[in-house]
N, C-alpha and C positions, 0 to 999 in steps of 0.2 A: 286918699294916704294913697293907697293901694297905686292908683290912677298915675300919680303927682311921681313914685318910687319906678312906675314900669318908662314913664317919659325921659325922669332923669338917668336912670340908667341903660337907655336909649340910646340918649343922645351922648355918655362916657364911651359906649361902648363902640355907637356912630365913631364919633372925636379919636377912639384909639385903633381905631380897623381904618381910619384917613391918614390918621398919623403914621401907621405904619404901611399903608399905601405909596405914602409923600417916601416912605425912608428907600422902598425897595423899589420905584422908579429911580430915587436920585443914586442906588447903590449899582442900578442895572446899567442907568446912564454912564457912572464914571469903569462900570468893567468894560461894557462898548467903546469908549474913550479909548480906554488902554490898551483892547484889543487893534485899534483901528489906527492906535501909534504903534503899535508892532509891527502890523503888517505896513504900514506907513516906511517905519524904518527897513520892515528888509527890501519892500521895492526900490527906494530910494538907494538901498547897496546893490542893488541888483544894476540900475541901473549905470550908478557906476562904475560897474563894474563892465558894461556894454559897450559905456562908452571910453575909457581901459582900451578893451580891446583891440575897440575902431581903431581908435586912435594911437594905438602899437602898428595895427594893420594898416592903417596911410604913411607914418613913416618910414617902416618896411619896403610901399610901394614907391615912397620917395625914392627912400637909399636905391630900392634897387633902378630907380629911370637917373639916380644920380650917379652911377653904376655903367648906366649903357652909354651918357651919356662921355664921360669920362674913355672911354673902351677910342667910342668913337674916334675922342680928341687925338689917342693915342694913337690912332692906327692913322690918321689925317698926320698926325709930329712924324711919325715912323717913315711915309711915305714922305713927307716934303725932305727929307733928308737923307734917303735916301735916293729921293733927286737932285739933290744941291751936290752929293757925293758921285754921280751915275756924270754929271756938268760938270767934276773937279777931272774925274776916271777919261772924260770924253777930250777937254782939253788937255789936259796931259798925253795923252795917247796920239791926240793930232800935233803934240808937240813934241812928241816922240818921234811921230810920224816926218814930221814938216825938215825935224835934226838929222833922221834916215833919211831922209829925201837927199839932203845939202852936202852931206858928207859921204853917201852912196859912195862916188868915184872914189874916192883921197880911199875913205878906208877899207879896209883887209875882211875878205870876209868873213874874218872869226868874230870881229867885231860885229857884221852885220848879223851874224848868227842870236850871240851874245841881244843883241836890241830884240829882237825877234822874241826871243826865249822874255824878255821883259812885258813885252807886250802880251803874248800869251798868260805870265803868271799873274798882270793885272785885269786882261780879260773873266779868269776862271775865276777870279777872287772878285768879281765884278756878280756875276755868274750867279756865285753860291750863296753872295749877298741876295740875291734877289728872289732868287728860292726860300734862301733863310726867312727873310719879308715876308713872302707870301704864303708863308707855312704857318709863320706866327700870326698872322689878319684871319686867316680860315681858323686857327687852333680858338682863338676868341672870340671869334661867331661863335663858334662850336662849344665854348662854354657860357654863355649869356642865354644862348637857346635852351642849352639844359638847367641854366638859373631861375629863367622865366618860369619855364614849367614846372618847377618843383616850388618857387612860387606861389605859382598856382593853383595847386594841390593843396599847400598848405595853407589858400586863405580856404577852401572847399570844407577841409579840414574842421576849420574854427569856426565856419562858417556851421555844420553840420551838431560840434558843442553847444553850440548857445540853442540854435532848436531845442535838440534836447533837454537842456535845461531850463528852455524857458515853458516847454509840457510840463516837466517836472513839478516847477514850484507852481506852474499852472494847478496839478492835480491836488500837493500840498496844500493850497491858499482854498481849492473844490474843496477838500473833506476840513478845514478847522469848520470854514463856514457852515456845512452840516449839521458838525455836531454841534457849533455853537446854536444853532437855527434846535436840532432839536433839544439841547438842554435848556432852549427858551419857552418854549412847547412846550414842555411836561413840567 
C-alpha cells in the first residue's frame, strides 16, 4: 500500500509539474508573440515614416527640377520676345531712315533734327530693354543656384536626422531585448 501511494503521489506530482510547465510555456509563447507584435508595429511605423520622408524629398526634388525648367522656359520666352521687339524696332528704324532719306532734300533741317531725336529715343529704349533683360536673366540664374544649394543642405540635414533616429531605435530595441533575455533566464 505504501508503494502504491508513493507511485500515485509521484504520478500526481508529475502530472501537476507537466501541467504547470505547459502553462508556463504557453504563457511565455503568448508574451513573446505580444512583444514581437509590438516590435513589428514599431518597425512598421518607422518604415512608413521613412517612406513618407523619402517621398517628400523626392517630391521636393521634382518640384525643384520643374521650377528650374520653368525658369529656363521663361528666359527663352523673354529672349524670343526681345528678339521680336528688336526686329520690329530695326524695321521701324529702317522705315524712319528710308522716310528720312526720301524727304531729306525737301524737309527742313528742323524736321531732320526731330527725326534724329526719335531714332535716338528708340535706340535708347532698346538698349535699356536689353540691359534689363540681361540683368533679369542673371538674377534668375543666381536665384536658381542659391535654391539648389539650399535644397542640397536640407537633404543632408534630413539624412543626418534619419541616421540619428535609426541608431536610437536600434539602441532601444537592443535594451528591450537584453532586459527580456535577462527576465527569461532568471
